[in-house]
TILUMZA-322498 format. One line per 2 residues: their letters; for each residue z, x, y of N, C-alpha, C. Coordinates in steps of 0.001 Angstrom, whole numbers, plus 500000, padded with zeros to 6 digits. Atoms other than C-alpha are relative to their C-alpha. Layout:
BEGIN
A> Z X Y Z X Y Z X Y  ...
This chain:
BEGIN
AE> 500742 500755 498502 499492 499993 500320 500640 500938 501149  499556 498999 498737 501092 502982 502303 498484 500637 500269
ID> 500838 499408 499636 497570 504438 501799 499068 498955 500270  500648 501071 499325 495586 501362 502542 500572 499522 501417
RL> 500153 499880 498553 497136 500995 505620 499790 500901 500490  500546 498545 499522 496613 504502 506544 498529 500135 500354
LD> 501223 500087 500081 493255 504290 505768 499215 499416 501147  500633 501277 499340 492284 501425 508525 499839 501834 501512
DH> 499864 499267 498997 492823 504564 511224 499677 501465 499430  500172 498327 500471 492646 507800 509287 498837 500236 498993
TD> 501412 499328 501167 490138 509876 506816 501125 500520 498929  499340 499457 501080 491233 511222 503624 500838 500957 499998
HQ> 498985 499327 499708 492476 514004 504798 501498 500057 500292  498743 500169 498670 494660 512950 507785 501116 499316 498785
VS> 499092 500909 500908 496177 510153 505055 500809 501449 499148  499351 498905 500752 496997 513287 502673 501492 500611 500873
VI> 498584 499170 499045 499251 515061 505480 500818 499238 500337  499208 501218 499435 500778 511873 506838 501241 500271 498584
LN> 499354 500126 501111 501735 511368 503127 501098 501330 499361  499726 498656 500406 502678 514988 502456 501442 500381 500961
RR> 498869 499877 498486 504860 514968 506024 501440 499189 499683  499129 500875 500657 506770 511797 504275 500435 500278 499486
GF> 500014 500110 501153 507169 513268 501358 500118 499446 498376  500821 500976 501218 505265 511484 499038 499852 501156 498978
RS> 500501 499365 501050 503920 512987 495876 499361 499360 499368  501427 500789 501103 501194 511987 493469 500641 499914 498467
GM> 498946 500466 500951 502095 510839 490246 500540 501128 499015  499670 498877 500933 502184 514332 488631 500840 500693 500944
GA> 499130 499494 499204 504371 515199 491413 499711 501415 501157  500889 498849 498242 501984 517368 493865 500067 499570 500574
PF> 499792 500236 498702 501872 517314 496998 497971 499462 499724  501324 500857 499940 498710 514853 497976 498684 500845 500404
SA> 501445 499014 499265 495010 516309 499034 499485 499092 500369  500665 500654 499579 492325 514857 500547 499396 499300 498251
RI> 500592 500495 501801 490790 514622 496642 500641 498717 499715  498803 501304 500771 493803 512513 495576 499879 498524 500395
VA> 500013 501050 498941 493413 510114 498414 498831 499162 499431  501465 500500 499839 490013 509573 497570 499605 499435 498137
RL> 499989 500217 501474 490400 509422 493862 500638 498825 500515  499236 500406 500586 493317 506922 494322 498980 499095 500900
RK> 500854 501110 499243 490900 504986 496959 498799 499114 499222  501056 500699 501610 488002 504144 494227 500741 499465 498889
VY> 499398 500787 501547 490362 503616 491227 500678 498574 500694  499237 501496 499723 492141 500748 493712 498907 499198 501043
EL> 500555 500868 499478 488998 499711 495289 500083 499581 501904  499629 499990 498731 489832 500510 498814 499120 500869 500961
PD> 500669 499457 498949 487857 500822 501831 500165 500956 500166  499704 498988 499176 487170 504012 503343 499996 499762 501292
CF> 500070 500275 498208 487717 504601 507201 498842 499910 500223  501041 500642 500072 484476 504557 507688 499253 498636 499620
TR> 500359 501541 499880 483779 501040 506045 501125 499055 501036  498862 500703 499649 486683 499855 507805 499927 499886 501664
LR> 500310 500172 498190 485485 500980 511487 499109 499148 500047  501196 500826 499781 482162 499463 510568 500141 499024 500046
TK> 499191 501159 500030 484217 496498 509866 499915 499257 501396  499479 500788 498292 485425 496406 513393 499201 500204 501030
GL> 501467 500475 499087 481984 496299 514956 499634 501490 500687  500119 498640 499065 481754 500006 515733 498810 500757 499603
LT> 501494 499525 500453 478376 501829 515867 499754 501402 499688  500422 498330 500235 476770 505034 514799 499420 500540 501278
VV> 500339 499274 499037 475870 507641 516970 498248 499400 500329  501499 500531 500213 472177 506575 516349 499366 498515 500840
EM> 500196 501451 499048 472554 502839 517058 500675 500083 501485  499710 500294 499054 474637 503249 520094 498963 500838 500847
AA> 500902 499299 499399 471939 506037 521265 498864 499170 500415  500897 501166 499760 469574 502902 521235 500909 499167 500614
KL> 499394 501118 499311 471732 500353 522683 500124 500374 501284  499938 499407 498653 471877 502904 525720 498941 500255 500412
GV> 501593 499780 499759 468579 503967 525579 499927 501196 500425  499728 499220 500007 469480 506995 525261 499760 500917 499113
CT> 499823 499334 500944 469419 510472 523243 501372 500180 498899  498731 499961 500640 471800 510854 520447 500923 501202 500789
ST> 499700 498851 499293 472594 514488 522275 500688 499476 500883  499143 500420 498898 473837 512667 525355 501038 498913 499402
IK> 498937 500998 500539 475713 509925 523290 500903 501328 499958  499315 498582 500192 477498 513480 521851 500759 500416 501305
QW> 499911 499537 498799 477985 514755 525431 500863 498964 500504  499152 500779 499280 479489 511609 527004 501469 499551 498878
RA> 498779 500080 500683 481844 511306 523964 501391 501136 500387  499582 498943 499784 482866 514733 524694 501203 500114 501279
AG> 499798 500436 498351 483362 513905 528623 501084 499104 500006  499071 501661 499515 485703 510760 527792 499231 499407 500526
LL> 501232 501065 499314 482578 508473 528831 500450 499145 498762  500244 500923 501008 482784 506894 525768 501559 499886 498776
TA> 498567 499641 500813 485671 505945 523160 498917 500195 498354  500928 499700 501582 484667 507261 519482 501070 500604 499232
YA> 499179 499311 500967 486747 507588 516384 499553 500765 498791  500384 498690 500835 486781 510491 513785 499582 498869 498993
YS> 499646 500499 501186 485846 508955 510517 499784 501529 498613  500028 498941 500915 485305 512338 508728 500158 501257 500297
EK> 499436 498627 499163 486338 515886 509200 498606 501093 500319  501470 498909 499791 483015 517339 509985 499974 500226 501277
PE> 499595 501296 499942 483385 515589 512678 499399 499038 500460  501123 500727 500086 481465 512638 512507 501037 498868 500955
YL> 499113 501248 499482 482373 509549 514657 499140 498575 500269  500528 501230 499492 481819 505998 515478 500773 499479 501198
YE> 499839 500652 498604 481590 504346 518846 500188 498445 500171  499822 501584 499613 482953 501465 520381 498833 499999 501208
LP> 500962 499960 499221 480208 499651 522865 500565 499546 501366  498668 500342 498650 481431 499625 526127 499255 498920 500574
IG> 500625 500847 499604 481130 497059 528099 500640 499874 501461  499199 499862 498706 481064 495933 532000 499615 501276 501087
DA> 500148 498568 499035 481592 498727 534452 499785 501075 499198  499927 499336 501144 482098 500706 531203 499013 501005 499880
VP> 500857 499237 500574 479052 501650 530574 499247 501078 500585  500129 498455 499170 477894 505118 531257 498377 500216 500319
TK> 501262 499865 499768 474437 505942 532517 499802 501140 500235  500487 498338 499704 472235 508694 532987 499979 499873 501701
QL> 500186 499934 498791 472744 510101 536735 499690 501770 500265  500252 498484 499885 470992 513397 537466 500778 500232 501283
GC> 499207 499278 498971 472795 515943 539492 501003 499441 500121  498623 499953 499824 476322 514832 539277 500528 500263 498165
KL> 499110 499505 500796 478691 516185 537221 500871 499185 499111  498813 501183 500697 480277 514487 533977 501300 500532 500274
SS> 499056 499588 499717 483381 516164 534924 500599 498734 501410  499827 500668 498724 483262 514159 538462 499838 498298 499710
RP> 499920 501296 500242 482185 510584 536973 500971 498974 499369  498478 500962 500317 484813 507817 536301 499800 499418 498035
RP> 499459 500116 501807 486149 507087 532647 500355 498828 500077  499277 501211 500474 487085 504423 530631 500923 499673 501009
RE> 498283 500287 499387 489990 502495 532099 501268 500602 498834  499092 499615 500915 491785 503027 528731 499213 500971 498945
VM> 500611 498968 500999 490525 506102 526367 500915 500110 499079  499632 499925 501878 491630 506106 522336 499785 501554 500058
PN> 500246 498610 500495 492577 509138 521345 499434 500407 499055  500840 499480 500948 490767 511503 519599 501013 500560 498881
RS> 499380 500079 500719 492037 510884 515941 500246 501088 498970  500603 498821 500837 490453 513969 514381 501204 500957 500545
IE> 499249 498872 499736 493017 516264 516517 501336 499363 500488  498577 500689 499975 495938 514048 516908 501217 500511 499441
VQ> 498820 499610 501323 499208 515267 515477 500781 499079 499908  499332 501444 501114 501445 512746 513578 501034 500973 499919
HE> 498760 499787 500121 505013 512761 513421 500646 498747 500257  499157 501148 499645 507842 510514 513106 501455 500487 500948
A> 499184 499878 499301 510119 509946 515517 501559 499856 499556
């Protein structure tokens, strides 16, 4: 149940790190690894992080580029600059993107530095580099 809950927002590797920090062990008493989490996910037919995020309506980089009328490298630059909200779904890193609405939709602005452009009001943390700990 805990693995199922954690997979909503975390990759297999991130789930294994969290479980190990909380003191959980596998059925054989070994620390969790991404491979063990993936195996358990398959045995219990739990959807992976990618599938769960897609169910929430998040878009791939290609889909986002098509929606905004730009190339995929522009989408990646906008994510890195904080102009788009994205969630990592693998360790590579690969991301799924929230479609911005209203004034939050970035557009190409030739001659305007990315660092001086307005950011979305609420930017989600980059889960691939977020540090997890218990209070």
